[in-house]
Structures are given as structure tokens and as C-alpha cells.
C-alpha positions, -999 to +999 in steps of 0.1 A: -144-290+470-145-254+482-168-243+510-176-206+517-181-200+554-196-169+569-183-152+601-147-164+598-130-132+610-097-141+627-070-167+630-088-185+658-118-188+636-096-206+610-083-230+637-118-237+650-133-244+615-103-265+605-106-285+637-144-290+632-138-302+596-113-328+608-137-339+636-163-344+609-139-368+591-129-344+563-095-335+550-091-298+547-063-288+522-065-250+529-086-231+554-086-193+551-108-164+561-142-173+546-132-205+528-122-240+533-109-263+505-114-300+510-100-331+493-134-347+491-168-336+478-197-335+501-232-349+495-260-324+502-270-342+535-234-342+547-231-304+539-263-298+559-250-318+589-217-300+587-235-267+585-254-275+617-222-282+635-206-250+622-237-229+631-235-241+667-200-224+667-213-192+651-203-200+615-224-208+584-219-224+550-228-199+523-242-213+491-254-183+471-232-161+450-243-128+464-236-139+500-202-151+489-193-117+474-204-100+506-184-124+528-153-119+506-156-081+509-160-084+547-130-107+550-109-084+528-117-054+550-113-074+583-079-086+570-069-050+562-079-035+595-068-062+618-040-082+602-023-061+575-021-029+595-046-013+572-018-009+546-033+001+512-011+011+483-042+019+463-077+030+471-101+005+487-123+000+457-093-009+435-080-033+462-113-051+464-116-054+426-081-068+424-089-093+452-123-104+440-119-100+402-153-085+396-166-050+386-167-027+416-202-013+409-215-049+409-197-057+441-208-024+457-245-029+447-246-065+460-229-055+493-253-026+498-284-047+490-273-075+514-259-054+542-279-021+541-247-002+542-219+008+518-185-009+517-170+024+527-192+027+558-185-010+567-147-002+564-151+028+587-171+007+612-143-019+613-117+008+618-136+024+646-140-010+663-102-015+660-097+020+675-119+010+704-099-022+709-066-003+709-080+023+734-092-005+758-057-020+757-043+014+767-009+006+752-009+032+724-016+070+723-043+084+700-014+097+678+000+062+675-034+046+668-040+073+642-007+065+625-012+027+628-046+029+611-034+054+585-057+083+594-045+116+581-043+130+616-055+122+652-080+150+646-095+131+616-097+099+637-114+118+666-140+133+643-148+100+626-149+082+660-174+108+674-195+107+642-198+069+645-201+064+683-214+098+695-185+103+719-148+112+716-121+086+719-110+102+752-146+099+766-147+063+754-113+055+770-123+071+803-158+054+803-165+026+827-187+010+800-164+005+771-188-011+746-173-028+717-192-046+690-185-081+677-169-080+643-195-104+629-223-081+640-211-051+621 
């Protein structure tokens, strides 16, 4: 049985969900961002009980097709920005189509309806949150961050950062209140 799970955004999420599934007496075969494959099938009441446990940890079992598509897109983008060094060999829409296997206009419409934003805007928000994270760590220069996240230039990164946050990366870095958003709230 395959479960689709909302708000799995990092490797720690995978570990937590896998641990919770085992505590529940299940046998996960594979747990990845947004999904968990189990050896056994769950009855509806078992799935509801599991969902309650997962919700207490900030996750949620998704059972409708539109929400699954949205969660897949979010996981693809999160994976690109945080784990694959944002390395795209094609444009984002082609990458998403190849990963999900559906028509991009359908994916885009579903995402926009469910999230009230476009896939491209969501991708930009994720990148800006990653920039904030890297600025807070203070280990990389803006040039290095720009290169890491595949911006065309530090100037392009700065313009996009200011457009999204209202302040420059330097102002953010020097600010005593460096506010970052939780990935699952984007």
C-alpha cells in the first residue's frame, strides 16, 4: 500500500515518519519525501488512527488526487532547492512533467487552484528561504550563494530577494530579527 503524506520536506521528516509507521506496527518498504510504501494494506479506521498520530507530528495523509499532485510538486521543488543544489538541466516545467508524468497545464492549474500561487512563484519562495538560511549561517558570500542556487548573477539574486522580502540580502543579514519561514508554510 502506498500512502501520500503531506509536509514531508526533509530527511528528518522521512526518519520521523518511518519511525512512527514502525511504532504503529507497520512495515514500511520505502519512505521518501511525500510517500510511504507499506507491505500491508490498512483498513479505513487504521488509516484514520495513523493520520491522527502523524498530524500530531505535523504531517497528514493525503487521500485526494489534486492534493497528491500539489504535494508532489512541492516535494520536487524542495528537493531541487535543498538537496540537489538546484541543478536543473532543463526548465522547471519539463522537469516537473518528467517527474510526475502528467501534462504541465493540468499540474499548473491544480497547483494554482489549491495553493493560490503559481509553481514558479512557489519555486522562487523556496529559493529565497534557502538564501535566508545560507545568509544566517554566514559561511558563504552572496556571490557563492548566487552561484550555488544558479542565479544568473548576485544582482539578480538581490533584486529577487528584495522583491519577495522587501529588504536586501545585506539588510537581512545585518538585521537582528532574521525571520525565516517554515518550508511547510510556504
